[in-house]
N, C-alpha and C positions, 0 to 999 in steps of 0.2 A: 504494500500500500504506500503510495507516495505521500509526502508531507501535506500536499494540498487535499488529497482524499481524506487524510486523517483529520484535518481541520473541518472539512465539510461534515464528516461523520460525527465529530464531537459536537458541533453546533446543532446538528439534527437531534442528537440524544438530549441535549439540554432543552431544546424547543419542544420536543414531543412530551416531555414531562417524566418525572420519577414519582414513585409512591412516597407519600408523607406518612411517617409513623410517629405516634406520640412518644415512643421510646427513643427512636433514632433521629427524629426530625426528617430532613431531606438529606440524601446522600448524593454527593457529586457523581454524575455518571462517567466522568473522565478519570478522576484521581481517587475516588472512594472516600473523600473526607466526609465525616458524619456531622450532623448538627449544623448544617449550613445556616448562616445568619439570614433571617427574613428581612427583606426591605419593603415588601408590599404584600398585603393580605386582602384577598377579594372576599366579598360577602358570600355566605352560603347560597348555593343554587341547588335546590332539592337536597340531596344527601351528600353533595360534594362541595369542596372548597379548594380554590386554587391559591397558591402562594408563590412568590418569586423570591429567589435567593441569589446571593453572590458567593462564589467560592473564595475563601480567604487564603487558600494555599498559593504561595507565590510561585511555585513550580508548576501549577496547573495551567493548562492551555486556556481554559475558560476564564480563570482569574486574570491571566495575562492580557486576554482580549477584552476584559471587563464585561463579559456576556453573562446574562442571568440564566438561572436554572429554574424551570417551572416544576412545582410539585403539586400533586393532587391528593387531597385527603378525602377518604370516603367514610362517612359515618355509618357504622354497622349497627343494626338493631341488636339490642341486648336481650337475651332470653331471661325472663324472670320466672323462676321456679317458685311455686308456693307449696308448702307442705299441707297435707290434709290430715 
């Protein structure tokens, strides 16, 4: 893979979005840094919420380019068990 192809692939992964986890936050799709800082949080839309992050890793291609990473959090219904 050429350097140009690697850059295009990295930008596509960041734009397509990563999962957001309450435990790990968002993980950079290029370098694997966890708990990316959030710079913008969108309102809930149904059971999903989008956030935008910046990778603080100075060695990361996305960080060097100043590009954001989109994360998507999906609210899962919790199962409430009742005892009889």
